Steps between C-alpha positions, in 0.01 A plus 500: 500500500636844402464835680257734328732796545867383453436174304732303722416147608329485841606223746222244565491385866333211673139419378533735203541818704695775336777707665308824447140595460210537256337827411156522344440739213181502293404155608840337426762388754857609430795339685752742654846386613639590846767734356245713312297526815802632686597736215148658492469496889203255466287797382206358313446812278862498394498125427184531292647782286803287411331177399583426138 
């Protein structure tokens, strides 16, 4: 699974959990990696603006 912002591969943990989070935009779920969360200070508005 790839990050919706930086396109890097996201690490999948136990029971298919990802090392990051999901953000919902217009009814679709976008995976976000941990490094992008840190880079944008986990600000939902900033993350939504940068989704490709």
